[in-house]
C-alpha positions in Angstrom: -13.4 18.3 9.8 -17.0 18.5 8.8 -18.7 15.5 7.1 -19.2 17.3 3.8 -15.5 18.1 3.5 -14.5 14.4 3.5 -15.4 13.5 0.0 -17.7 10.7 -1.1 -19.8 9.2 1.6 -20.0 5.4 1.4 -20.6 2.9 4.2 -17.5 2.1 6.3 -15.3 -0.8 5.2 -15.0 -3.8 7.5 -11.9 -3.6 9.7 -9.9 -6.4 11.2 -10.5 -7.3 14.8 -10.3 -5.7 17.3 -10.9 -2.4 15.4 -14.1 -3.8 13.8 -15.6 -4.3 17.3 -15.0 -0.6 18.0 -16.4 0.4 14.6 -19.6 -1.6 15.1 -20.2 -0.2 18.6 -19.6 3.4 17.6 -21.9 3.0 14.6 -24.7 2.0 17.0 -24.6 5.3 18.9 -27.4 7.8 18.5 -26.7 10.6 15.9 -23.5 8.8 14.6 -22.9 8.8 10.9 -20.2 6.4 9.7 -18.4 6.2 6.4 -15.3 4.9 4.7 -12.2 6.9 5.6 -10.2 7.6 2.5 -6.4 7.6 2.1 -5.2 11.2 2.3 -3.2 11.0 -0.9 -5.6 8.7 -2.9 -9.2 9.5 -2.4 -10.2 6.3 -4.1 -8.3 4.0 -1.6 -10.1 3.1 1.6 -8.0 3.6 4.7 -10.4 2.9 7.6 -13.7 4.1 9.0 -14.8 7.7 9.8 -17.3 8.6 12.5 -19.3 11.8 12.8 -21.8 13.1 15.3 -24.1 14.7 12.7 -21.7 17.0 10.8 -18.9 17.1 13.4 -16.1 14.6 13.2 -15.8 12.3 16.2 -12.7 10.5 14.9 -11.6 7.8 12.6 -9.8 4.4 12.7 -7.1 3.6 10.1 -6.5 0.1 8.7 -3.3 -0.1 10.8 -5.3 0.4 14.0 -4.5 4.0 14.6 -7.4 5.9 16.1 -7.4 9.7 15.5 -9.7 11.5 17.8 -11.0 14.9 16.8 -11.1 16.5 20.3 -10.8 20.2 21.2 -7.5 21.5 22.6 -8.7 21.3 26.2 -9.8 17.7 26.1 -6.8 16.7 23.9 -4.4 18.3 26.4 -6.0 16.6 29.3 -5.9 13.2 27.6 -2.2 13.6 26.8 -1.3 15.0 30.2 -2.9 11.9 31.8 -1.2 9.5 29.4 -4.5 8.3 28.0 -3.7 9.2 24.4 -0.8 10.6 22.5 -0.7 14.0 20.8 -1.5 13.9 17.1 1.3 15.8 15.3 -0.8 17.2 12.5 -3.8 18.9 14.2 -4.4 21.0 17.2 -6.7 19.3 19.7 -6.4 15.9 17.9 -5.0 12.9 19.7 -4.1 9.4 18.7 -4.2 5.9 20.1 -3.1 2.6 18.6 -5.6 -0.3 18.8 -4.0 -3.7 18.7 -5.6 -5.8 21.5 -9.0 -6.3 23.0 -7.9 -4.0 25.9 -6.9 -1.4 23.5 -10.3 -1.6 21.8 -11.9 -1.1 25.2 -9.8 2.0 25.8 -10.5 3.3 22.3 -14.3 3.0 23.0 -13.8 4.9 26.2 -11.9 7.7 24.3 -14.5 7.8 21.5 -17.3 7.8 24.1 -15.8 10.7 26.0 -15.4 12.7 22.8 -19.0 11.7 21.8 -20.2 13.2 25.1 -18.3 16.4 24.5 -19.9 16.7 21.0 -23.3 16.2 22.7 -22.7 19.1 25.1 -21.0 17.6 28.2 -19.3 20.3 30.2 -15.5 20.7 30.4 -15.7 20.1 34.2 -17.6 16.8 33.6 -15.2 15.7 31.0 -12.2 16.3 33.3 -14.0 14.5 36.1 -14.6 11.5 33.7 -10.8 11.4 33.1 -10.1 11.4 36.8 -12.6 8.6 37.4 -11.2 6.5 34.6 -7.7 6.9 35.9 -8.9 6.0 39.4 -10.5 2.8 38.2 -7.7 1.8 35.8 
């Protein structure tokens, strides 16, 4: 989803730890725009934090710790195949990951970082190599 399609743009709300650590780190990345993520059914109720690379959605974190990552189908399939994320049931290419612990936050930052690199032009081959390297070092 594009930034202008998300509704009103206001600074992201503060999340509980460890999600807030992820949010703060992603907000510091070059070209990232962050905003409040609104409840799908009530556009006046905050439900997390959204992250965009310019106009393209990087992903968002819900108040319950669920990270939804706006990948493309190729990257999403590779992450699911390698058990690094779960398929998101409502959008092709999207994946999800639950952040509950500090280790989960580290993994969420890696997922967001990989998608950030994709949005900044990293090749499919390099993305797949990054997945292989991550699994090797896990």
